[in-house]
C-alpha positions as CSV (number, residue, x, y, z in Angstrom):
1,M,37.2,1.1,-55.8
2,E,34.0,-0.1,-54.8
3,T,33.3,0.1,-50.7
4,L,30.3,-2.4,-49.4
5,S,28.3,-1.9,-46.4
6,V,28.2,-5.4,-44.1
7,S,25.1,-6.0,-44.9
8,Q,25.4,-5.6,-48.9
9,A,28.8,-7.8,-48.0
10,S,27.0,-10.6,-46.5
11,T,25.0,-10.5,-49.2
12,Y,27.5,-10.4,-52.6
13,C,29.6,-13.6,-50.7
14,N,26.4,-15.5,-49.4
15,V,27.8,-15.6,-46.3
16,P,26.3,-14.7,-43.0
17,M,26.4,-10.9,-41.2
18,E,27.9,-12.4,-38.3
19,T,30.7,-14.4,-39.9
20,L,32.0,-11.3,-41.9
21,I,32.0,-9.3,-38.6
22,N,34.3,-12.2,-37.1
23,W,36.4,-11.7,-40.2
24,I,36.9,-8.1,-39.4
25,E,37.2,-8.1,-35.4
26,T,40.2,-11.1,-36.0
27,G,41.7,-9.1,-38.5
28,R,41.5,-11.3,-41.5
29,L,39.3,-8.7,-43.4
30,R,40.1,-5.1,-43.1
31,A,37.5,-2.5,-43.0
32,L,37.3,0.9,-42.9
33,I,35.3,3.2,-40.7
34,T,33.1,6.0,-42.9
35,E,32.9,9.4,-41.5
36,G,29.5,7.9,-40.0
37,G,30.8,5.4,-37.9
38,S,29.9,2.5,-39.7
39,R,32.2,-0.1,-41.6
40,G,33.0,-0.2,-44.8
41,I,34.3,-3.2,-46.8
42,K,36.5,-2.7,-50.4
43,K,35.4,-5.1,-52.8
44,D,38.8,-5.8,-53.8
45,D,40.0,-6.6,-50.5
46,L,36.5,-9.2,-49.8
47,D,37.4,-11.0,-52.8
48,A,41.1,-11.3,-52.2
49,L,39.9,-12.8,-48.7
50,L,37.3,-15.4,-50.4
51,T,39.9,-16.6,-53.0
52,E,42.6,-17.2,-50.5
53,M,39.4,-18.7,-48.4
54,G,39.1,-20.8,-51.3
55,L,35.6,-19.4,-51.8
56,P,33.6,-18.4,-55.2
57,V,34.1,-14.9,-56.2
58,P,30.4,-13.9,-57.4
59,A,31.0,-12.9,-61.0
60,K,29.0,-9.9,-60.8
61,I,27.7,-7.9,-57.6
62,D,23.8,-6.6,-58.2
63,L,23.0,-3.9,-55.7
64,K,20.6,-1.2,-55.3
65,E,21.8,2.0,-54.5
66,R,22.8,2.7,-51.2
67,K,19.9,5.0,-49.2
68,K,22.0,7.5,-47.5
69,I,21.0,8.5,-43.6
70,L,22.0,10.9,-41.5
71,V,21.7,10.7,-37.4
72,V,22.0,14.3,-35.4
73,D,21.9,13.8,-31.8
74,D,25.0,15.3,-29.3
75,D,24.8,12.1,-27.5
76,K,27.2,9.7,-28.7
77,I,25.5,6.3,-26.9
78,I,22.7,7.3,-28.8
79,V,24.3,7.7,-32.0
80,D,26.6,4.8,-32.1
81,T,23.3,2.8,-31.0
82,I,21.3,4.3,-33.9
83,L,24.6,3.8,-36.4
84,Q,24.8,0.1,-35.3
85,A,21.2,-0.8,-35.4
86,L,21.1,0.8,-39.1
87,E,24.3,-0.6,-39.9
88,D,23.4,-4.1,-39.2
89,D,20.1,-3.5,-41.4
90,E,20.0,-6.0,-44.5
91,H,18.8,-2.4,-46.4
92,G,22.8,-1.5,-46.5
93,Y,22.4,2.3,-45.6
94,E,24.9,4.6,-46.1
95,L,25.1,6.9,-42.7
96,M,26.6,9.7,-41.4
97,S,26.1,11.6,-38.1
98,A,26.3,15.3,-36.7
99,A,26.5,16.2,-33.5
100,D,24.7,19.7,-33.5
101,G,22.3,21.8,-35.9
102,L,25.3,23.7,-37.5
103,Q,27.0,20.7,-38.4
104,A,23.8,18.9,-39.5
105,E,23.3,21.7,-42.0
106,L,26.7,21.2,-43.4
107,E,25.7,17.4,-43.8
108,I,22.4,17.7,-45.2
109,S,23.8,20.0,-48.1
110,R,27.0,17.8,-48.9
111,F,25.7,13.8,-47.8
112,K,22.4,14.9,-49.2
113,P,20.5,12.4,-47.1
114,D,17.7,10.6,-47.7
115,L,16.4,10.1,-44.0
116,I,17.3,12.4,-41.2
117,I,16.9,11.0,-37.6
118,L,17.0,14.2,-35.4
119,D,16.9,14.8,-32.1
120,I,15.2,18.2,-30.9
121,M,17.5,19.2,-28.3
122,I,20.8,19.7,-30.0
123,P,23.1,22.6,-29.7
124,D,23.2,25.9,-31.6
125,I,20.7,25.3,-34.0
126,N,18.1,23.5,-32.5
127,G,16.0,20.3,-34.0
128,Y,12.9,21.9,-34.6
129,E,14.5,24.9,-36.5
130,V,16.6,22.2,-38.7
131,C,13.6,20.4,-39.4
132,R,11.7,23.6,-40.3
133,K,14.5,24.6,-42.7
134,V,15.0,21.2,-44.2
135,K,10.9,20.6,-44.9
136,S,10.2,24.5,-46.2
137,D,13.3,24.6,-48.8
138,P,12.0,23.1,-52.3
139,A,15.5,21.4,-52.7
140,T,15.4,19.3,-49.4
141,K,11.7,19.1,-48.5
142,G,11.5,15.5,-49.5
143,I,14.2,14.3,-47.0
144,K,12.0,11.8,-44.7
145,V,12.4,13.4,-41.3
146,I,12.2,11.0,-37.9
147,V,12.2,13.1,-34.8
148,L,13.8,12.1,-31.1
149,S,12.9,13.4,-28.1
150,A,13.3,12.6,-24.2
151,Y,10.5,14.8,-23.6
152,L,8.2,14.5,-26.5
153,S,5.0,16.5,-25.1
154,E,1.7,16.4,-27.2
155,E,2.7,20.1,-27.7
156,A,6.2,19.4,-29.1
157,F,4.7,16.3,-31.3
158,L,2.6,19.1,-33.0
159,Q,4.8,21.2,-33.2
160,M,7.4,19.2,-35.2
161,R,4.7,17.4,-37.4
162,T,3.5,21.3,-38.1
163,Y,7.4,21.4,-39.1
164,G,6.9,18.7,-41.5
165,A,8.2,15.8,-39.3
166,D,7.2,12.3,-41.0
167,L,7.6,10.8,-37.4
168,C,8.4,11.6,-34.1
169,F,10.1,8.9,-31.4
170,S,10.4,9.2,-27.7
171,K,13.4,8.3,-25.8
172,P,14.5,5.5,-24.9
173,L,13.8,4.0,-28.5
174,A,12.3,1.0,-29.7
175,L,15.4,-0.1,-31.8
176,A,13.1,-2.7,-34.0
177,Q,10.3,-0.2,-34.8
178,L,12.6,2.8,-35.7
179,K,14.4,0.5,-38.1
180,S,11.0,-0.5,-39.5
181,D,9.7,2.5,-39.7
182,V,13.0,4.0,-41.5
183,A,12.5,1.3,-44.2
184,K,9.0,1.9,-44.2
185,L,9.8,5.6,-44.9
186,L,12.6,5.0,-47.6
187,G,10.3,2.9,-49.7
188,L,11.9,-0.6,-48.8
189,E,8.9,-2.2,-47.3
190,T,5.7,-2.2,-47.1
């Protein structure tokens, strides 16, 4: 059974994302919460609601493969903020999160992200080591890595670039810039 992101569902049935979110929040449309914390909508549930409301059900769904993003940070507020910003993005990302370096390594091998948003200061295995491992392994070196830090000194920035980080951001985050850079790194925008 096909599961759509809010953005994909909006494109599929040609209604604004705000309308879909309203349908979810008012209980008209059931949404699943994915492991990564984003909302997923079963296509069959959406088709049933469209039929019930007398709206046209599209003959087919033409969606590109969803890019996968892993957000690694031990601050739940930051993770939730990034997930929400990316969930509402037009590109319909598949999202996952991890709170520490060990969990990040497990999710990298299981989830196989296209991009990782990685805090430097995380428990267990720090962000430097996670980035170094990802970029030095032939199986994962193609994964794009965006590093986050509350204290991004020039030295830390240079060290992360040496380990292969594609971009570095200071906290607090400029979400619009982060979303734009994520799309560019994933080849979705120029």
